[in-house]
C-alpha positions as a printed NumPy array, in Angstrom:
array([[  6.401,  -7.212,  22.141],
       [  5.668,  -4.884,  19.258],
       [  7.947,  -4.55 ,  16.247],
       [  8.839,  -0.955,  17.035],
       [  9.436,   0.258,  20.579],
       [ 10.496,   3.809,  21.363],
       [ 11.146,   4.498,  17.651],
       [ 13.555,   1.533,  17.466],
       [ 13.046,  -1.739,  15.567],
       [ 12.762,  -4.722,  17.908],
       [ 15.061,  -7.153,  16.037],
       [ 14.858,  -9.868,  18.709],
       [ 11.074, -10.106,  18.3  ],
       [ 11.295, -10.165,  14.492],
       [ 14.004, -12.856,  14.619],
       [ 11.935, -15.058,  16.955],
       [  8.87 , -14.75 ,  14.665],
       [ 10.945, -15.689,  11.585],
       [ 12.508, -18.721,  13.315],
       [  9.095, -19.939,  14.51 ],
       [  7.647, -19.524,  10.985],
       [ 10.51 , -21.571,   9.504],
       [ 10.056, -24.357,  12.069],
       [  6.259, -24.524,  11.583],
       [  6.542, -24.358,   7.768],
       [  9.204, -27.079,   7.74 ],
       [  7.071, -29.293,   9.954],
       [  4.069, -28.915,   7.647],
       [  6.137, -29.721,   4.557],
       [  7.679, -32.768,   6.29 ],
       [  4.219, -34.04 ,   7.309],
       [  2.795, -33.609,   3.804],
       [  5.709, -35.398,   2.122],
       [  6.006, -38.275,   4.578],
       [  2.536, -38.991,   5.875],
       [ -0.221, -37.44 ,   3.79 ],
       [  0.966, -38.424,   0.298],
       [  1.975, -41.953,   1.333],
       [ -1.623, -42.706,   2.352],
       [ -2.776, -41.957,  -1.207],
       [ -0.483, -44.478,  -2.885],
       [ -1.855, -47.861,  -4.013],
       [ -0.244, -50.589,  -1.914],
       [  1.284, -53.317,  -4.081],
       [  2.555, -56.423,  -2.355],
       [  6.292, -57.003,  -2.149],
       [  5.836, -60.121,  -4.29 ],
       [  4.979, -57.92 ,  -7.271],
       [  8.411, -57.465,  -8.693],
       [  8.026, -58.83 , -12.177],
       [ 10.665, -57.055, -14.187],
       [  9.826, -54.647, -16.983],
       [ 11.629, -56.996, -19.39 ],
       [  9.222, -59.807, -18.544],
       [  6.166, -57.561, -18.942],
       [  7.62 , -56.283, -22.223],
       [  7.271, -59.858, -23.54 ],
       [  3.561, -59.923, -22.692],
       [  0.751, -59.556, -25.207],
       [ -1.531, -56.522, -25.254],
       [ -5.321, -56.705, -25.169],
       [ -6.93 , -53.574, -26.604],
       [-10.623, -52.685, -26.39 ],
       [-11.464, -49.941, -28.889],
       [-15.115, -49.611, -27.834],
       [-14.367, -48.848, -24.168],
       [-10.96 , -47.263, -24.892],
       [ -8.531, -49.213, -22.72 ],
       [ -5.695, -51.662, -23.002],
       [ -3.94 , -54.04 , -20.667],
       [ -1.005, -56.39 , -20.988],
       [ -1.234, -60.063, -20.11 ],
       [  1.192, -63.028, -20.158],
       [  1.635, -64.656, -23.569],
       [  0.66 , -68.069, -22.219],
       [ -2.7  , -66.681, -21.033],
       [ -5.874, -66.525, -23.144],
       [ -8.739, -64.085, -23.082],
       [-12.435, -64.354, -23.801],
       [-14.665, -61.345, -24.339],
       [-18.363, -61.544, -23.592],
       [-20.285, -64.359, -22.011],
       [-22.868, -64.421, -19.27 ],
       [-22.681, -62.116, -16.301],
       [-25.108, -62.206, -13.387],
       [-25.045, -58.419, -12.925],
       [-27.243, -56.688, -15.554],
       [-25.326, -53.405, -15.013],
       [-22.224, -54.917, -16.678],
       [-21.825, -53.527, -20.206],
       [-18.855, -55.698, -21.151],
       [-16.738, -58.408, -19.568],
       [-13.363, -59.772, -20.581],
       [-11.825, -62.796, -18.87 ],
       [ -8.123, -63.697, -18.818],
       [ -7.111, -67.238, -17.873],
       [ -4.496, -69.946, -18.31 ],
       [ -4.585, -73.726, -18.195],
       [ -1.686, -73.819, -15.718],
       [ -3.673, -71.935, -13.049],
       [ -6.897, -73.92 , -13.222],
       [ -9.948, -72.039, -11.89 ],
       [ -7.98 , -68.774, -11.715],
       [ -9.518, -65.882, -13.646],
       [ -8.853, -62.181, -14.068],
       [-11.971, -60.289, -15.146],
       [-12.46 , -56.771, -16.443],
       [-16.059, -55.659, -16.07 ],
       [-17.194, -52.368, -17.61 ],
       [-20.023, -50.39 , -16.   ],
       [-21.755, -47.141, -16.836],
       [-23.151, -46.944, -13.313],
       [-21.846, -49.239, -10.559],
       [-24.316, -51.594,  -8.905],
       [-24.501, -53.158,  -5.446],
       [-22.741, -56.198,  -6.876],
       [-19.919, -53.903,  -8.048],
       [-19.317, -52.771,  -4.469],
       [-19.423, -56.356,  -3.203],
       [-16.766, -57.429,  -5.716],
       [-14.611, -54.369,  -4.99 ],
       [-14.622, -55.3  ,  -1.311],
       [-13.741, -58.94 ,  -2.06 ],
       [-15.831, -61.506,  -3.902],
       [-17.63 , -63.969,  -1.662],
       [-16.996, -67.704,  -1.819],
       [-13.925, -67.469,  -4.073],
       [-10.29 , -68.192,  -3.224],
       [ -7.862, -65.231,  -2.924],
       [-10.2  , -62.46 ,  -4.103],
       [ -8.634, -59.197,  -5.303],
       [-10.25 , -56.223,  -7.015],
       [ -9.146, -52.865,  -8.372],
       [-11.165, -50.004,  -9.793],
       [-10.222, -47.71 , -12.682],
       [-12.376, -44.866, -13.998],
       [-12.484, -42.523, -16.911],
       [-15.087, -39.865, -17.69 ],
       [-17.529, -42.385, -19.189],
       [-17.11 , -45.763, -17.469],
       [-16.107, -47.666, -14.37 ],
       [-13.708, -50.593, -14.865],
       [-13.658, -53.289, -12.203],
       [-10.601, -55.53 , -12.549],
       [-10.867, -58.568, -10.302],
       [ -9.022, -61.799,  -9.615],
       [ -9.93 , -65.007,  -7.918],
       [ -8.001, -68.239,  -7.898],
       [ -4.711, -69.697,  -6.81 ],
       [ -2.18 , -67.744,  -4.764],
       [  0.336, -67.892,  -7.63 ],
       [ -1.926, -65.726,  -9.8  ],
       [ -1.978, -62.733,  -7.449],
       [  1.412, -61.525,  -8.675],
       [  0.239, -61.714, -12.29 ],
       [ -2.969, -59.855, -11.409],
       [ -1.062, -57.025,  -9.734],
       [  1.339, -56.786, -12.672],
       [ -1.529, -56.736, -15.17 ],
       [ -3.296, -53.967, -13.234],
       [ -0.083, -51.921, -13.345],
       [ -0.198, -52.053, -17.183],
       [ -3.857, -51.002, -17.514],
       [ -4.244, -47.686, -19.343],
       [ -6.83 , -45.67 , -21.195],
       [ -6.403, -45.002, -24.901],
       [ -7.736, -42.27 , -27.18 ]])
């Protein structure tokens, strides 16, 4: 069916093409908005609903050398430095509290990730409730990990949500 037949415009053909284009275009837009973009979002557990007011009461740890900051609960402590088994780690900061014994949130800074980095990102071996999240800027890789009691997972996820790079 051509557009012009016997010097007349074929309006039925043009109308069918326009309707089909609208249907196909709408389907593509619907798919992108509902399926494609949702797969890119970071899944946070439903338990992570600490209110902004509670996080607003948290303290802020700021690292000027590696240009990042993160908030942590006021009753938690942090320790920068210490031994790390992976020689690729440039810096390590640990967050902990006495109420969650043997529960630690670590931020490891790497210039180039190692095999150990990948192992931790996929879940540390021989530790309870392992969690790990990666952040990157143009210079470094930041591996934020948690292991410990179940109660600390919510705090870990909330802390990760406050992590940001600074100038």
